[in-house]
Biopython code that builds the backbone (N, CA, C, O; Angstrom):
import numpy as np
from Bio.PDB.StructureBuilder import StructureBuilder

atoms = [
    (1, "GLN", "N", (112.460, 82.758, 97.061)),
    (1, "GLN", "CA", (111.928, 81.774, 96.140)),
    (1, "GLN", "C", (112.420, 80.390, 96.510)),
    (1, "GLN", "O", (113.573, 80.204, 96.899)),
    (2, "VAL", "N", (111.533, 79.432, 96.384)),
    (2, "VAL", "CA", (111.876, 78.034, 96.607)),
    (2, "VAL", "C", (111.560, 77.275, 95.330)),
    (2, "VAL", "O", (110.433, 77.317, 94.838)),
    (3, "GLN", "N", (112.546, 76.588, 94.799)),
    (3, "GLN", "CA", (112.319, 75.723, 93.651)),
    (3, "GLN", "C", (112.337, 74.279, 94.139)),
    (3, "GLN", "O", (113.199, 73.884, 94.924)),
    (4, "MET", "N", (111.386, 73.511, 93.669)),
    (4, "MET", "CA", (111.302, 72.108, 94.077)),
    (4, "MET", "C", (111.151, 71.233, 92.848)),
    (4, "MET", "O", (110.413, 71.557, 91.918)),
    (5, "VAL", "N", (111.863, 70.122, 92.865)),
    (5, "VAL", "CA", (111.835, 69.184, 91.751)),
    (5, "VAL", "C", (111.519, 67.794, 92.295)),
    (5, "VAL", "O", (112.256, 67.254, 93.119)),
    (6, "GLU", "N", (110.421, 67.230, 91.826)),
    (6, "GLU", "CA", (110.053, 65.876, 92.206)),
    (6, "GLU", "C", (110.706, 64.874, 91.261)),
    (6, "GLU", "O", (110.960, 65.165, 90.092)),
    (7, "SER", "N", (110.966, 63.700, 91.796)),
    (7, "SER", "CA", (111.514, 62.612, 90.981)),
    (7, "SER", "C", (111.094, 61.292, 91.609)),
    (7, "SER", "O", (110.599, 61.255, 92.736)),
    (8, "GLY", "N", (111.298, 60.216, 90.869)),
    (8, "GLY", "CA", (111.015, 58.886, 91.396)),
    (8, "GLY", "C", (109.726, 58.275, 90.894)),
    (8, "GLY", "O", (109.429, 57.122, 91.205)),
    (9, "GLY", "N", (108.954, 59.024, 90.122)),
    (9, "GLY", "CA", (107.734, 58.462, 89.578)),
    (9, "GLY", "C", (108.029, 57.453, 88.482)),
    (9, "GLY", "O", (109.169, 57.286, 88.051)),
    (10, "GLY", "N", (106.964, 56.782, 88.042)),
    (10, "GLY", "CA", (107.134, 55.796, 86.974)),
    (10, "GLY", "C", (105.951, 54.876, 86.887)),
    (10, "GLY", "O", (104.892, 55.132, 87.459)),
    (11, "LEU", "N", (106.152, 53.788, 86.155)),
    (11, "LEU", "CA", (105.129, 52.767, 85.966)),
    (11, "LEU", "C", (105.444, 51.579, 86.867)),
    (11, "LEU", "O", (106.567, 51.075, 86.865)),
    (12, "VAL", "N", (104.468, 51.139, 87.624)),
    (12, "VAL", "CA", (104.663, 50.021, 88.542)),
    (12, "VAL", "C", (103.399, 49.172, 88.562)),
    (12, "VAL", "O", (102.300, 49.686, 88.354)),
    (13, "GLN", "N", (103.551, 47.890, 88.808)),
    (13, "GLN", "CA", (102.396, 47.011, 88.915)),
    (13, "GLN", "C", (101.722, 47.178, 90.281)),
    (13, "GLN", "O", (102.353, 47.579, 91.258)),
    (14, "ALA", "N", (100.463, 46.868, 90.320)),
    (14, "ALA", "CA", (99.726, 46.910, 91.586)),
    (14, "ALA", "C", (100.439, 46.042, 92.625)),
    (14, "ALA", "O", (100.888, 44.933, 92.334)),
    (15, "GLY", "N", (100.528, 46.572, 93.829)),
    (15, "GLY", "CA", (101.250, 45.890, 94.898)),
    (15, "GLY", "C", (102.695, 46.293, 95.016)),
    (15, "GLY", "O", (103.361, 45.957, 95.995)),
    (16, "GLY", "N", (103.187, 47.014, 94.027)),
    (16, "GLY", "CA", (104.577, 47.445, 94.032)),
    (16, "GLY", "C", (104.810, 48.697, 94.852)),
    (16, "GLY", "O", (103.903, 49.220, 95.500)),
    (17, "SER", "N", (106.057, 49.169, 94.808)),
    (17, "SER", "CA", (106.464, 50.329, 95.605)),
    (17, "SER", "C", (107.216, 51.338, 94.760)),
    (17, "SER", "O", (107.856, 50.994, 93.766)),
    (18, "LEU", "N", (107.125, 52.564, 95.168)),
    (18, "LEU", "CA", (107.913, 53.647, 94.603)),
    (18, "LEU", "C", (108.295, 54.600, 95.727)),
    (18, "LEU", "O", (107.591, 54.709, 96.730)),
    (19, "ARG", "N", (109.415, 55.285, 95.547)),
    (19, "ARG", "CA", (109.820, 56.313, 96.499)),
    (19, "ARG", "C", (109.990, 57.624, 95.747)),
    (19, "ARG", "O", (110.871, 57.754, 94.897)),
    (20, "LEU", "N", (109.159, 58.574, 96.058)),
    (20, "LEU", "CA", (109.254, 59.891, 95.445)),
    (20, "LEU", "C", (110.172, 60.786, 96.276)),
    (20, "LEU", "O", (110.194, 60.710, 97.504)),
    (21, "SER", "N", (110.915, 61.620, 95.591)),
    (21, "SER", "CA", (111.775, 62.609, 96.243)),
    (21, "SER", "C", (111.370, 63.997, 95.778)),
    (21, "SER", "O", (110.916, 64.187, 94.650)),
    (22, "CYS", "N", (111.542, 64.951, 96.662)),
    (22, "CYS", "CA", (111.271, 66.359, 96.352)),
    (22, "CYS", "C", (112.487, 67.149, 96.833)),
    (22, "CYS", "O", (112.647, 67.397, 98.028)),
    (23, "ALA", "N", (113.331, 67.534, 95.894)),
    (23, "ALA", "CA", (114.552, 68.252, 96.224)),
    (23, "ALA", "C", (114.326, 69.750, 96.068)),
    (23, "ALA", "O", (113.903, 70.222, 95.013)),
    (24, "ALA", "N", (114.613, 70.482, 97.127)),
    (24, "ALA", "CA", (114.392, 71.927, 97.117)),
    (24, "ALA", "C", (115.710, 72.667, 96.922)),
    (24, "ALA", "O", (116.776, 72.196, 97.319)),
    (25, "SER", "N", (115.608, 73.833, 96.301)),
    (25, "SER", "CA", (116.769, 74.699, 96.125)),
    (25, "SER", "C", (116.321, 76.146, 96.205)),
    (25, "SER", "O", (115.128, 76.448, 96.171)),
    (26, "GLY", "N", (117.299, 77.036, 96.311)),
    (26, "GLY", "CA", (116.995, 78.456, 96.382)),
    (26, "GLY", "C", (116.818, 78.956, 97.799)),
    (26, "GLY", "O", (117.101, 80.119, 98.088)),
    (27, "ARG", "N", (116.357, 78.104, 98.674)),
    (27, "ARG", "CA", (116.139, 78.458, 100.072)),
    (27, "ARG", "C", (116.014, 77.169, 100.852)),
    (27, "ARG", "O", (115.476, 76.186, 100.343)),
    (28, "THR", "N", (116.501, 77.156, 102.075)),
    (28, "THR", "CA", (116.323, 75.964, 102.881)),
    (28, "THR", "C", (114.856, 75.789, 103.265)),
    (28, "THR", "O", (114.165, 76.761, 103.573)),
    (29, "ILE", "N", (114.389, 74.541, 103.243)),
    (29, "ILE", "CA", (112.999, 74.254, 103.620)),
    (29, "ILE", "C", (112.912, 73.703, 105.031)),
    (29, "ILE", "O", (111.869, 73.199, 105.448)),
    (30, "ASN", "N", (114.019, 73.801, 105.766)),
    (30, "ASN", "CA", (114.074, 73.189, 107.095)),
    (30, "ASN", "C", (112.994, 73.680, 108.044)),
    (30, "ASN", "O", (112.576, 72.932, 108.928)),
    (31, "SER", "N", (112.531, 74.910, 107.891)),
    (31, "SER", "CA", (111.564, 75.475, 108.820)),
    (31, "SER", "C", (110.146, 75.479, 108.269)),
    (31, "SER", "O", (109.251, 76.088, 108.855)),
    (32, "TYR", "N", (109.939, 74.803, 107.148)),
    (32, "TYR", "CA", (108.621, 74.818, 106.509)),
    (32, "TYR", "C", (107.925, 73.472, 106.596)),
    (32, "TYR", "O", (108.546, 72.434, 106.372)),
    (33, "PRO", "N", (106.639, 73.483, 106.920)),
    (33, "PRO", "CA", (105.861, 72.266, 106.732)),
    (33, "PRO", "C", (105.791, 71.949, 105.237)),
    (33, "PRO", "O", (105.779, 72.846, 104.394)),
    (34, "MET", "N", (105.746, 70.685, 104.942)),
    (34, "MET", "CA", (105.730, 70.259, 103.537)),
    (34, "MET", "C", (104.583, 69.286, 103.308)),
    (34, "MET", "O", (104.155, 68.582, 104.222)),
    (35, "GLY", "N", (104.099, 69.261, 102.088)),
    (35, "GLY", "CA", (103.006, 68.358, 101.771)),
    (35, "GLY", "C", (103.201, 67.677, 100.434)),
    (35, "GLY", "O", (103.944, 68.146, 99.572)),
    (36, "TRP", "N", (102.516, 66.560, 100.288)),
    (36, "TRP", "CA", (102.399, 65.874, 98.994)),
    (36, "TRP", "C", (100.925, 65.872, 98.606)),
    (36, "TRP", "O", (100.048, 65.601, 99.427)),
    (37, "PHE", "N", (100.678, 66.178, 97.345)),
    (37, "PHE", "CA", (99.332, 66.142, 96.779)),
    (37, "PHE", "C", (99.389, 65.334, 95.491)),
    (37, "PHE", "O", (100.468, 65.065, 94.962)),
    (38, "ARG", "N", (98.231, 64.954, 94.996)),
    (38, "ARG", "CA", (98.165, 64.259, 93.724)),
    (38, "ARG", "C", (96.945, 64.698, 92.956)),
    (38, "ARG", "O", (95.945, 65.143, 93.520)),
    (39, "GLN", "N", (97.060, 64.557, 91.641)),
    (39, "GLN", "CA", (95.943, 64.941, 90.777)),
    (39, "GLN", "C", (95.824, 63.936, 89.648)),
    (39, "GLN", "O", (96.743, 63.762, 88.848)),
    (40, "ALA", "N", (94.683, 63.282, 89.599)),
    (40, "ALA", "CA", (94.383, 62.339, 88.531)),
    (40, "ALA", "C", (93.634, 63.075, 87.426)),
    (40, "ALA", "O", (93.033, 64.118, 87.681)),
    (41, "PRO", "N", (93.660, 62.548, 86.196)),
    (41, "PRO", "CA", (92.970, 63.207, 85.089)),
    (41, "PRO", "C", (91.496, 63.428, 85.399)),
    (41, "PRO", "O", (90.793, 62.508, 85.818)),
    (42, "GLY", "N", (91.033, 64.666, 85.185)),
    (42, "GLY", "CA", (89.641, 64.985, 85.399)),
    (42, "GLY", "C", (89.230, 65.167, 86.832)),
    (42, "GLY", "O", (88.049, 65.361, 87.122)),
    (43, "LYS", "N", (90.199, 65.108, 87.746)),
    (43, "LYS", "CA", (89.893, 65.249, 89.163)),
    (43, "LYS", "C", (90.633, 66.433, 89.755)),
    (43, "LYS", "O", (91.610, 66.920, 89.188)),
    (44, "GLU", "N", (90.154, 66.888, 90.903)),
    (44, "GLU", "CA", (90.823, 67.969, 91.592)),
    (44, "GLU", "C", (92.076, 67.455, 92.307)),
    (44, "GLU", "O", (92.214, 66.267, 92.598)),
    (45, "ARG", "N", (92.974, 68.391, 92.574)),
    (45, "ARG", "CA", (94.172, 68.038, 93.326)),
    (45, "ARG", "C", (93.768, 67.663, 94.749)),
    (45, "ARG", "O", (92.993, 68.371, 95.392)),
    (46, "GLU", "N", (94.302, 66.540, 95.234)),
    (46, "GLU", "CA", (93.899, 66.070, 96.547)),
    (46, "GLU", "C", (95.094, 65.855, 97.463)),
    (46, "GLU", "O", (96.199, 65.532, 97.027)),
    (47, "PHE", "N", (94.831, 66.045, 98.737)),
    (47, "PHE", "CA", (95.847, 65.877, 99.769)),
    (47, "PHE", "C", (96.270, 64.422, 99.888)),
    (47, "PHE", "O", (95.438, 63.518, 99.822)),
    (48, "VAL", "N", (97.568, 64.200, 100.063)),
    (48, "VAL", "CA", (98.105, 62.863, 100.278)),
    (48, "VAL", "C", (98.758, 62.767, 101.664)),
    (48, "VAL", "O", (98.416, 61.892, 102.460)),
    (49, "ALA", "N", (99.703, 63.678, 101.941)),
    (49, "ALA", "CA", (100.435, 63.592, 103.205)),
    (49, "ALA", "C", (101.039, 64.948, 103.552)),
    (49, "ALA", "O", (101.264, 65.793, 102.686)),
    (50, "HIS", "N", (101.294, 65.127, 104.850)),
    (50, "HIS", "CA", (101.843, 66.381, 105.347)),
    (50, "HIS", "C", (102.859, 66.067, 106.442)),
    (50, "HIS", "O", (102.686, 65.123, 107.212)),
    (51, "ILE", "N", (103.914, 66.865, 106.501)),
    (51, "ILE", "CA", (104.912, 66.674, 107.539)),
    (51, "ILE", "C", (105.284, 68.022, 108.121)),
    (51, "ILE", "O", (105.444, 68.998, 107.388)),
    (52, "SER", "N", (105.423, 68.082, 109.442)),
    (52, "SER", "CA", (105.798, 69.326, 110.089)),
    (52, "SER", "C", (107.246, 69.671, 109.763)),
    (52, "SER", "O", (107.979, 68.851, 109.209)),
    (53, "TRP", "N", (107.650, 70.886, 110.109)),
    (53, "TRP", "CA", (108.991, 71.328, 109.754)),
    (53, "TRP", "C", (110.064, 70.454, 110.419)),
    (53, "TRP", "O", (111.140, 70.248, 109.859)),
    (54, "SER", "N", (109.764, 69.953, 111.596)),
    (54, "SER", "CA", (110.747, 69.134, 112.316)),
    (54, "SER", "C", (110.687, 67.675, 111.920)),
    (54, "SER", "O", (111.618, 66.915, 112.186)),
    (55, "GLY", "N", (109.588, 67.278, 111.281)),
    (55, "GLY", "CA", (109.397, 65.872, 110.945)),
    (55, "GLY", "C", (108.736, 65.071, 112.047)),
    (55, "GLY", "O", (108.506, 63.872, 111.890)),
    (56, "SER", "N", (108.427, 65.720, 113.162)),
    (56, "SER", "CA", (107.885, 64.989, 114.298)),
    (56, "SER", "C", (106.389, 64.704, 114.166)),
    (56, "SER", "O", (105.856, 63.819, 114.835)),
    (57, "ASN", "N", (105.731, 65.448, 113.315)),
    (57, "ASN", "CA", (104.293, 65.240, 113.107)),
    (57, "ASN", "C", (104.002, 64.988, 111.641)),
    (57, "ASN", "O", (104.505, 65.692, 110.765)),
    (58, "THR", "N", (103.183, 63.977, 111.381)),
    (58, "THR", "CA", (102.773, 63.650, 110.030)),
    (58, "THR", "C", (101.267, 63.427, 109.996)),
    (58, "THR", "O", (100.640, 63.138, 111.015)),
    (59, "ASN", "N", (100.710, 63.566, 108.815)),
    (59, "ASN", "CA", (99.275, 63.380, 108.627)),
    (59, "ASN", "C", (99.068, 62.797, 107.239)),
    (59, "ASN", "O", (99.794, 63.138, 106.305)),
    (60, "TYR", "N", (98.074, 61.914, 107.098)),
    (60, "TYR", "CA", (97.846, 61.222, 105.835)),
    (60, "TYR", "C", (96.373, 61.229, 105.463)),
    (60, "TYR", "O", (95.495, 61.261, 106.325)),
    (61, "ALA", "N", (96.126, 61.198, 104.174)),
    (61, "ALA", "CA", (94.776, 60.951, 103.693)),
    (61, "ALA", "C", (94.393, 59.516, 104.060)),
    (61, "ALA", "O", (95.238, 58.621, 104.090)),
    (62, "ASP", "N", (93.112, 59.317, 104.336)),
    (62, "ASP", "CA", (92.655, 57.973, 104.716)),
    (62, "ASP", "C", (92.976, 56.945, 103.636)),
    (62, "ASP", "O", (93.250, 55.783, 103.938)),
    (63, "SER", "N", (92.943, 57.375, 102.380)),
    (63, "SER", "CA", (93.141, 56.450, 101.267)),
    (63, "SER", "C", (94.565, 55.899, 101.187)),
    (63, "SER", "O", (94.798, 54.881, 100.535)),
    (64, "VAL", "N", (95.514, 56.561, 101.842)),
    (64, "VAL", "CA", (96.911, 56.111, 101.762)),
    (64, "VAL", "C", (97.480, 55.710, 103.114)),
    (64, "VAL", "O", (98.600, 55.205, 103.193)),
    (65, "LYS", "N", (96.718, 55.931, 104.173)),
    (65, "LYS", "CA", (97.194, 55.645, 105.523)),
    (65, "LYS", "C", (97.573, 54.169, 105.647)),
    (65, "LYS", "O", (96.816, 53.286, 105.243)),
    (66, "GLY", "N", (98.742, 53.920, 106.205)),
    (66, "GLY", "CA", (99.234, 52.561, 106.352)),
    (66, "GLY", "C", (100.011, 52.046, 105.156)),
    (66, "GLY", "O", (100.664, 51.006, 105.235)),
    (67, "ARG", "N", (99.943, 52.778, 104.036)),
    (67, "ARG", "CA", (100.683, 52.353, 102.825)),
    (67, "ARG", "C", (101.775, 53.353, 102.450)),
    (67, "ARG", "O", (102.827, 52.964, 101.942)),
    (68, "PHE", "N", (101.529, 54.626, 102.696)),
    (68, "PHE", "CA", (102.479, 55.681, 102.332)),
    (68, "PHE", "C", (103.135, 56.245, 103.583)),
    (68, "PHE", "O", (102.531, 56.290, 104.655)),
    (69, "THR", "N", (104.389, 56.676, 103.427)),
    (69, "THR", "CA", (105.103, 57.311, 104.530)),
    (69, "THR", "C", (105.819, 58.549, 104.022)),
    (69, "THR", "O", (106.600, 58.480, 103.073)),
    (70, "ILE", "N", (105.551, 59.674, 104.655)),
    (70, "ILE", "CA", (106.241, 60.915, 104.324)),
    (70, "ILE", "C", (107.387, 61.109, 105.305)),
    (70, "ILE", "O", (107.256, 60.819, 106.494)),
    (71, "SER", "N", (108.497, 61.595, 104.803)),
    (71, "SER", "CA", (109.652, 61.849, 105.651)),
    (71, "SER", "C", (110.449, 63.004, 105.058)),
    (71, "SER", "O", (110.194, 63.446, 103.937)),
    (72, "ARG", "N", (111.409, 63.478, 105.824)),
    (72, "ARG", "CA", (112.231, 64.570, 105.323)),
    (72, "ARG", "C", (113.651, 64.441, 105.855)),
    (72, "ARG", "O", (113.886, 63.924, 106.947)),
    (73, "ASP", "N", (114.582, 64.922, 105.056)),
    (73, "ASP", "CA", (115.985, 64.990, 105.441)),
    (73, "ASP", "C", (116.381, 66.451, 105.300)),
    (73, "ASP", "O", (116.721, 66.907, 104.209)),
    (74, "ASN", "N", (116.335, 67.176, 106.398)),
    (74, "ASN", "CA", (116.594, 68.617, 106.320)),
    (74, "ASN", "C", (118.043, 68.924, 105.938)),
    (74, "ASN", "O", (118.332, 69.987, 105.388)),
    (75, "ALA", "N", (118.929, 68.012, 106.223)),
    (75, "ALA", "CA", (120.317, 68.228, 105.820)),
    (75, "ALA", "C", (120.465, 68.200, 104.302)),
    (75, "ALA", "O", (121.357, 68.837, 103.741)),
    (76, "LYS", "N", (119.577, 67.451, 103.648)),
    (76, "LYS", "CA", (119.614, 67.353, 102.186)),
    (76, "LYS", "C", (118.572, 68.243, 101.535)),
    (76, "LYS", "O", (118.451, 68.274, 100.310)),
    (77, "ASN", "N", (117.806, 68.981, 102.366)),
    (77, "ASN", "CA", (116.764, 69.857, 101.818)),
    (77, "ASN", "C", (115.784, 69.080, 100.932)),
    (77, "ASN", "O", (115.385, 69.551, 99.867)),
    (78, "THR", "N", (115.411, 67.905, 101.383)),
    (78, "THR", "CA", (114.620, 66.983, 100.571)),
    (78, "THR", "C", (113.506, 66.356, 101.405)),
    (78, "THR", "O", (113.672, 66.062, 102.589)),
    (79, "VAL", "N", (112.377, 66.164, 100.749)),
    (79, "VAL", "CA", (111.238, 65.478, 101.342)),
    (79, "VAL", "C", (110.955, 64.229, 100.504)),
    (79, "VAL", "O", (111.143, 64.234, 99.287)),
    (80, "TYR", "N", (110.507, 63.176, 101.156)),
    (80, "TYR", "CA", (110.268, 61.904, 100.478)),
    (80, "TYR", "C", (108.832, 61.436, 100.688)),
    (80, "TYR", "O", (108.156, 61.827, 101.639)),
    (81, "LEU", "N", (108.394, 60.588, 99.768)),
    (81, "LEU", "CA", (107.128, 59.892, 99.935)),
    (81, "LEU", "C", (107.355, 58.444, 99.534)),
    (81, "LEU", "O", (107.489, 58.130, 98.351)),
    (82, "GLN", "N", (107.396, 57.572, 100.518)),
    (82, "GLN", "CA", (107.517, 56.134, 100.264)),
    (82, "GLN", "C", (106.126, 55.577, 100.056)),
    (82, "GLN", "O", (105.255, 55.715, 100.915)),
    (83, "MET", "N", (105.923, 54.953, 98.923)),
    (83, "MET", "CA", (104.597, 54.433, 98.577)),
    (83, "MET", "C", (104.686, 52.925, 98.409)),
    (83, "MET", "O", (105.375, 52.432, 97.516)),
    (84, "ASN", "N", (104.000, 52.208, 99.256)),
    (84, "ASN", "CA", (103.969, 50.744, 99.209)),
    (84, "ASN", "C", (102.565, 50.259, 98.900)),
    (84, "ASN", "O", (101.594, 51.005, 99.021)),
    (85, "SER", "N", (102.473, 49.002, 98.499)),
    (85, "SER", "CA", (101.162, 48.385, 98.210)),
    (85, "SER", "C", (100.343, 49.272, 97.287)),
    (85, "SER", "O", (99.173, 49.549, 97.549)),
    (86, "LEU", "N", (100.961, 49.707, 96.224)),
    (86, "LEU", "CA", (100.297, 50.637, 95.310)),
    (86, "LEU", "C", (99.100, 50.000, 94.625)),
    (86, "LEU", "O", (99.085, 48.804, 94.331)),
    (87, "LYS", "N", (98.098, 50.834, 94.379)),
    (87, "LYS", "CA", (96.854, 50.408, 93.747)),
    (87, "LYS", "C", (96.644, 51.221, 92.476)),
    (87, "LYS", "O", (97.172, 52.327, 92.360)),
    (88, "PRO", "N", (95.884, 50.695, 91.526)),
    (88, "PRO", "CA", (95.610, 51.471, 90.309)),
    (88, "PRO", "C", (95.004, 52.839, 90.597)),
    (88, "PRO", "O", (95.245, 53.787, 89.850)),
    (89, "GLU", "N", (94.232, 52.956, 91.653)),
    (89, "GLU", "CA", (93.632, 54.251, 91.990)),
    (89, "GLU", "C", (94.639, 55.258, 92.541)),
    (89, "GLU", "O", (94.287, 56.417, 92.760)),
    (90, "ASP", "N", (95.874, 54.840, 92.768)),
    (90, "ASP", "CA", (96.930, 55.779, 93.155)),
    (90, "ASP", "C", (97.540, 56.481, 91.943)),
    (90, "ASP", "O", (98.368, 57.379, 92.094)),
    (91, "THR", "N", (97.133, 56.073, 90.746)),
    (91, "THR", "CA", (97.659, 56.679, 89.527)),
    (91, "THR", "C", (97.312, 58.162, 89.487)),
    (91, "THR", "O", (96.144, 58.535, 89.593)),
    (92, "ALA", "N", (98.326, 59.003, 89.333)),
    (92, "ALA", "CA", (98.136, 60.454, 89.338)),
    (92, "ALA", "C", (99.483, 61.126, 89.128)),
    (92, "ALA", "O", (100.531, 60.480, 89.146)),
    (93, "VAL", "N", (99.432, 62.425, 88.930)),
    (93, "VAL", "CA", (100.639, 63.240, 89.013)),
    (93, "VAL", "C", (100.784, 63.667, 90.476)),
    (93, "VAL", "O", (99.850, 64.194, 91.080)),
    (94, "TYR", "N", (101.963, 63.431, 91.024)),
    (94, "TYR", "CA", (102.222, 63.734, 92.432)),
    (94, "TYR", "C", (103.058, 65.008, 92.528)),
    (94, "TYR", "O", (104.057, 65.171, 91.827)),
    (95, "TYR", "N", (102.628, 65.899, 93.411)),
    (95, "TYR", "CA", (103.275, 67.184, 93.606)),
    (95, "TYR", "C", (103.720, 67.351, 95.057)),
    (95, "TYR", "O", (103.012, 66.951, 95.981)),
    (96, "CYS", "N", (104.890, 67.940, 95.246)),
    (96, "CYS", "CA", (105.256, 68.363, 96.592)),
    (96, "CYS", "C", (105.032, 69.866, 96.704)),
    (96, "CYS", "O", (105.047, 70.589, 95.708)),
    (97, "ALA", "N", (104.827, 70.317, 97.926)),
    (97, "ALA", "CA", (104.492, 71.719, 98.153)),
    (97, "ALA", "C", (105.065, 72.174, 99.483)),
    (97, "ALA", "O", (105.217, 71.389, 100.418)),
    (98, "ALA", "N", (105.380, 73.463, 99.545)),
    (98, "ALA", "CA", (105.940, 74.066, 100.756)),
    (98, "ALA", "C", (105.026, 75.170, 101.269)),
    (98, "ALA", "O", (104.507, 75.976, 100.496)),
    (99, "ASP", "N", (104.838, 75.194, 102.587)),
    (99, "ASP", "CA", (104.071, 76.250, 103.243)),
    (99, "ASP", "C", (105.070, 77.152, 103.964)),
    (99, "ASP", "O", (105.616, 76.779, 105.002)),
    (100, "THR", "N", (105.304, 78.337, 103.409)),
    (100, "THR", "CA", (106.322, 79.245, 103.972)),
    (100, "THR", "C", (105.711, 80.355, 104.810)),
    (100, "THR", "O", (106.374, 81.351, 105.100)),
    (101, "SER", "N", (104.440, 80.192, 105.207)),
    (101, "SER", "CA", (103.719, 81.277, 105.873)),
    (101, "SER", "C", (104.051, 81.470, 107.342)),
    (101, "SER", "O", (103.840, 82.556, 107.882)),
    (102, "TYR", "N", (104.568, 80.433, 108.000)),
    (102, "TYR", "CA", (104.783, 80.446, 109.447)),
    (102, "TYR", "C", (103.471, 80.621, 110.214)),
    (102, "TYR", "O", (103.472, 81.058, 111.365)),
    (103, "ILE", "N", (102.367, 80.283, 109.578)),
    (103, "ILE", "CA", (101.053, 80.284, 110.225)),
    (103, "ILE", "C", (100.673, 78.837, 110.494)),
    (103, "ILE", "O", (100.828, 77.983, 109.621)),
    (104, "TYR", "N", (100.174, 78.551, 111.700)),
    (104, "TYR", "CA", (99.780, 77.173, 111.993)),
    (104, "TYR", "C", (98.573, 76.807, 111.135)),
    (104, "TYR", "O", (97.546, 77.485, 111.157)),
    (105, "ARG", "N", (98.721, 75.728, 110.386)),
    (105, "ARG", "CA", (97.629, 75.299, 109.501)),
    (105, "ARG", "C", (97.512, 73.794, 109.545)),
    (105, "ARG", "O", (98.384, 73.099, 110.069)),
    (106, "SER", "N", (96.420, 73.300, 108.986)),
    (106, "SER", "CA", (96.203, 71.860, 108.990)),
    (106, "SER", "C", (97.104, 71.137, 107.997)),
    (106, "SER", "O", (97.494, 69.990, 108.216)),
    (107, "GLY", "N", (97.426, 71.812, 106.918)),
    (107, "GLY", "CA", (98.221, 71.187, 105.872)),
    (107, "GLY", "C", (97.412, 70.372, 104.890)),
    (107, "GLY", "O", (97.981, 69.724, 104.011)),
    (108, "LEU", "N", (96.096, 70.389, 105.019)),
    (108, "LEU", "CA", (95.251, 69.528, 104.204)),
    (108, "LEU", "C", (94.830, 70.166, 102.883)),
    (108, "LEU", "O", (94.505, 69.454, 101.933)),
    (109, "SER", "N", (94.830, 71.481, 102.809)),
    (109, "SER", "CA", (94.317, 72.166, 101.626)),
    (109, "SER", "C", (95.450, 72.662, 100.750)),
    (109, "SER", "O", (96.448, 73.169, 101.262)),
    (110, "PRO", "N", (95.312, 72.525, 99.427)),
    (110, "PRO", "CA", (96.331, 73.079, 98.525)),
    (110, "PRO", "C", (96.513, 74.583, 98.708)),
    (110, "PRO", "O", (97.595, 75.111, 98.451)),
    (111, "ASP", "N", (95.471, 75.271, 99.147)),
    (111, "ASP", "CA", (95.528, 76.729, 99.321)),
    (111, "ASP", "C", (96.495, 77.156, 100.415)),
    (111, "ASP", "O", (96.878, 78.323, 100.486)),
    (112, "GLU", "N", (96.895, 76.206, 101.274)),
    (112, "GLU", "CA", (97.799, 76.538, 102.376)),
    (112, "GLU", "C", (99.261, 76.556, 101.951)),
    (112, "GLU", "O", (100.137, 76.893, 102.748)),
    (113, "TYR", "N", (99.525, 76.200, 100.718)),
    (113, "TYR", "CA", (100.903, 76.080, 100.245)),
    (113, "TYR", "C", (101.180, 77.145, 99.181)),
    (113, "TYR", "O", (100.309, 77.483, 98.378)),
    (114, "ASP", "N", (102.391, 77.658, 99.193)),
    (114, "ASP", "CA", (102.694, 78.728, 98.241)),
    (114, "ASP", "C", (103.789, 78.388, 97.247)),
    (114, "ASP", "O", (104.030, 79.165, 96.324)),
    (115, "TYR", "N", (104.453, 77.264, 97.402)),
    (115, "TYR", "CA", (105.437, 76.830, 96.408)),
    (115, "TYR", "C", (105.156, 75.378, 96.056)),
    (115, "TYR", "O", (104.873, 74.544, 96.916)),
    (116, "TRP", "N", (105.246, 75.106, 94.756)),
    (116, "TRP", "CA", (104.928, 73.777, 94.235)),
    (116, "TRP", "C", (106.011, 73.311, 93.272)),
    (116, "TRP", "O", (106.641, 74.107, 92.576)),
    (117, "GLY", "N", (106.205, 72.005, 93.253)),
    (117, "GLY", "CA", (107.048, 71.417, 92.229)),
    (117, "GLY", "C", (106.246, 71.215, 90.955)),
    (117, "GLY", "O", (105.056, 71.525, 90.897)),
    (118, "GLN", "N", (106.914, 70.690, 89.934)),
    (118, "GLN", "CA", (106.271, 70.523, 88.628)),
    (118, "GLN", "C", (105.494, 69.210, 88.539)),
    (118, "GLN", "O", (104.699, 69.018, 87.619)),
    (119, "GLY", "N", (105.721, 68.322, 89.480)),
    (119, "GLY", "CA", (104.993, 67.065, 89.502)),
    (119, "GLY", "C", (105.751, 65.915, 88.865)),
    (119, "GLY", "O", (106.604, 66.116, 88.000)),
    (120, "THR", "N", (105.427, 64.704, 89.306)),
    (120, "THR", "CA", (105.995, 63.492, 88.730)),
    (120, "THR", "C", (104.862, 62.489, 88.559)),
    (120, "THR", "O", (104.025, 62.322, 89.445)),
    (121, "GLN", "N", (104.847, 61.821, 87.399)),
    (121, "GLN", "CA", (103.744, 60.907, 87.080)),
    (121, "GLN", "C", (103.969, 59.555, 87.743)),
    (121, "GLN", "O", (105.054, 58.979, 87.664)),
    (122, "VAL", "N", (102.930, 59.064, 88.394)),
    (122, "VAL", "CA", (102.916, 57.711, 88.950)),
    (122, "VAL", "C", (101.766, 56.958, 88.284)),
    (122, "VAL", "O", (100.614, 57.389, 88.335)),
    (123, "THR", "N", (102.091, 55.845, 87.667)),
    (123, "THR", "CA", (101.087, 55.018, 87.007)),
    (123, "THR", "C", (101.154, 53.613, 87.569)),
    (123, "THR", "O", (102.206, 52.974, 87.546)),
    (124, "VAL", "N", (100.033, 53.137, 88.071)),
    (124, "VAL", "CA", (99.968, 51.804, 88.666)),
    (124, "VAL", "C", (99.070, 50.940, 87.790)),
    (124, "VAL", "O", (97.887, 51.236, 87.618)),
    (125, "SER", "N", (99.630, 49.882, 87.244)),
    (125, "SER", "CA", (98.868, 48.992, 86.370)),
    (125, "SER", "C", (98.273, 47.842, 87.180)),
    (125, "SER", "O", (98.838, 47.399, 88.180)),
    (126, "SER", "N", (97.124, 47.378, 86.719)),
    (126, "SER", "CA", (96.431, 46.289, 87.447)),
    (126, "SER", "C", (96.867, 44.930, 86.950)),
    (126, "SER", "O", (96.390, 43.909, 87.446)),
]
sb = StructureBuilder()
sb.init_structure("model")
sb.init_model(0)
sb.init_chain("A")
sb.init_seg("    ")
for serial, (resi, resn, name, xyz) in enumerate(atoms, 1):
    if name == "N":
        sb.init_residue(resn, " ", resi, " ")
    sb.init_atom(name, np.array(xyz, "f"), 0.0, 1.0, " ", f" {name:<3s}", serial, name[0])
structure = sb.get_structure()
């Protein structure tokens, strides 16, 4: 079992920044690809960013490319999402997720992940 807890969400003005953290416990996540997703009210959960187990490969949704950065500190069993130049359309609950399958996947679909955090709310005011 992997337990993950997101933190760092909050209310920020457009153009501001936030750094989300996803702290894992119960099992090391060092060998797992990790992802960030978000879900706005009335919308489906959507892909935000993905990072390989080593951190050497990352992938982003077009809507956040150039503004968000995913990273990981395997020594701390933690994954981060640095969000800059925030826009009102970034408002959502943000979730981190772990893929423990050891199967090569794109990381883009929520179905590829088997452990999820409870989410943290990010609200961007205009």
